[in-house]
C-alpha positions as CSV (number, residue, x, y, z in Angstrom):
1,M,98.3,111.5,71.1
2,L,95.5,113.1,73.0
3,L,96.1,116.8,72.3
4,K,97.3,116.6,68.7
5,R,93.9,115.6,67.3
6,A,92.3,118.7,65.6
7,T,88.8,117.1,65.8
8,L,88.5,117.4,69.6
9,P,86.2,120.2,70.8
10,E,87.8,122.9,73.0
11,D,86.7,123.2,76.6
12,V,83.3,121.5,76.3
13,K,82.7,119.5,79.5
14,L,81.3,116.0,78.8
15,R,78.6,114.3,80.8
16,S,79.8,112.7,84.1
17,G,81.6,109.4,83.5
18,Y,82.4,110.2,79.8
19,F,85.9,110.9,78.6
20,Y,88.0,111.3,75.5
21,I,90.2,108.2,75.8
22,P,93.1,107.4,73.4
23,R,93.8,104.2,71.7
24,L,96.5,102.0,73.3
25,D,99.1,101.6,70.6
26,Q,102.1,99.4,70.9
27,L,103.6,99.6,74.4
28,N,107.3,100.3,74.6
29,A,108.1,97.8,77.4
30,A,111.6,96.7,78.0
31,Q,110.4,93.3,79.2
32,H,107.4,91.1,78.9
33,L,104.3,92.6,80.6
34,P,102.9,90.8,83.6
35,V,99.8,88.6,82.8
36,L,97.4,91.0,84.6
37,M,98.7,93.9,82.6
38,S,98.5,91.9,79.3
39,R,94.9,91.0,80.1
40,F,94.1,94.7,80.9
41,V,95.7,95.8,77.6
42,A,93.6,93.3,75.6
43,Q,90.3,94.4,77.3
44,Y,91.2,98.1,77.0
45,R,91.8,97.7,73.3
46,A,88.5,95.9,72.8
47,L,86.6,98.7,74.7
48,F,88.4,101.8,73.5
49,D,89.9,101.1,70.1
50,D,88.0,104.0,68.5
51,E,88.6,107.5,67.3
52,I,89.7,109.9,70.1
53,H,87.0,112.5,69.2
54,I,84.2,110.0,70.2
55,P,83.6,110.3,73.9
56,K,83.4,107.0,75.7
57,R,81.9,106.0,79.0
58,L,84.5,104.6,81.5
59,E,82.9,101.7,83.3
60,L,85.6,100.1,85.5
61,S,83.3,97.1,86.1
62,E,83.9,96.1,82.5
63,F,87.5,95.2,83.5
64,G,86.3,92.6,86.1
65,D,88.8,91.7,88.7
66,L,91.4,93.9,87.0
67,A,89.5,97.0,88.1
68,D,90.9,96.3,91.6
69,H,94.3,97.5,90.3
70,L,93.0,100.7,88.6
71,H,93.5,104.2,90.1
72,I,91.8,107.2,88.6
73,L,93.7,110.4,89.1
74,V,92.3,113.9,88.4
75,L,94.4,116.9,87.7
76,G,93.7,120.0,89.8
77,A,92.9,123.5,88.4
78,S,96.5,124.5,89.0
79,R,97.5,121.8,86.5
80,E,100.2,120.7,89.0
81,I,98.5,118.6,91.6
82,W,97.0,115.2,91.0
83,T,94.5,113.7,93.3
84,F,93.2,110.1,93.6
85,Q,89.6,110.3,92.4
86,R,89.6,106.5,92.9
87,F,92.2,104.7,94.8
88,A,92.6,101.1,93.6
89,P,91.1,98.6,96.1
90,F,94.2,96.3,95.7
91,A,96.5,99.2,96.8
92,A,94.2,100.2,99.6
93,A,94.3,96.6,100.9
94,R,98.1,96.5,100.6
95,I,98.7,99.7,102.6
96,G,95.6,99.4,104.9
97,V,94.0,102.7,104.0
98,D,91.9,104.0,101.1
99,L,93.5,107.2,99.8
100,T,90.6,108.3,97.6
101,G,90.8,112.1,97.7
102,A,94.5,112.2,98.6
103,K,97.3,113.8,96.6
104,E,99.6,111.5,94.7
105,T,102.5,112.6,96.9
106,D,100.7,111.5,100.1
107,Q,103.3,109.9,102.4
108,R,100.8,107.2,103.4
109,F,101.3,105.7,99.9
110,A,105.1,105.5,100.3
111,P,107.0,103.7,99.0
112,Y,104.5,102.9,96.2
113,N,104.3,106.5,95.0
114,R,108.1,106.7,94.4
115,R,108.6,109.0,91.4
116,L,104.9,109.0,90.7
117,D,104.9,112.8,90.4
118,E,107.6,112.6,87.7
119,K,105.6,110.0,85.7
120,L,102.4,112.1,85.8
121,A,104.5,115.1,84.6
122,R,105.7,112.9,81.8
123,L,102.1,112.1,80.9
124,L,101.3,115.8,80.6
125,R,104.4,116.3,78.4
126,E,104.0,113.3,76.1
127,K,100.1,113.3,76.0
128,A,100.1,109.6,75.2
129,P,99.8,106.3,77.1
130,F,103.0,104.7,78.4
131,Y,104.3,101.8,80.4
132,V,107.1,102.0,83.1
133,G,108.6,99.7,85.6
134,T,109.5,101.3,88.9
135,H,111.7,99.7,91.6
136,V,110.0,99.7,95.0
137,D,111.7,98.8,98.3
138,E,109.4,96.5,100.3
139,I,109.8,94.5,103.4
140,G,111.6,91.4,102.1
141,G,113.4,93.2,99.3
142,E,112.9,95.1,96.1
143,R,110.4,94.5,93.4
144,V,109.3,96.1,90.2
145,A,106.0,97.8,90.2
146,H,104.6,97.6,86.6
147,R,102.6,100.7,85.8
148,L,100.5,101.8,82.8
149,F,99.6,105.5,82.5
150,I,96.7,106.4,80.2
151,P,95.7,110.1,79.8
152,M,92.0,111.1,79.5
153,S,90.0,114.3,79.2
154,D,86.5,115.3,80.0
155,V,86.8,118.7,78.3
156,G,88.5,118.1,75.0
157,R,92.1,119.0,74.3
158,L,93.4,119.2,77.9
159,I,94.4,116.2,79.9
160,T,92.2,116.2,83.0
161,H,92.4,112.6,84.2
162,C,94.7,109.5,84.2
163,I,94.0,105.8,84.4
164,L,96.8,104.2,86.3
165,L,97.1,100.5,86.3
166,S,99.6,99.2,88.8
167,V,100.5,95.5,89.2
């Protein structure tokens, strides 16, 4: 868990691009993960399977084609509003607009942001990575959007960012 590690410094801002990133333990998924998500989990574990108190550089290019499915969200100073610091290229192509800089509740991202605010609130409560499947109504029917939420911090004990993989 991100905040329960006593070894993290308090409120010391890291260099740009560096984060305290947690290990990815066993995911509690009710079903088998999609292949893309399984590939990401394996690569993530290879890159970030280290102690939380050691800052790591987040280079999305290390994930290859999987980086197209990665959003980076940043939590605002009010600690209530999340903004897309990076909107995943795959999602931008799907909806026809890049929402980098937009709030997670932006209606242009509907229906894909259904209950996203609730999941990000859960991330702040649980302070640990988690998987969730969310039903999304699309043209042609309903599908399950597989999402992996990973908390990060660039200051120490407080969650400031989230990696969101959506496939």
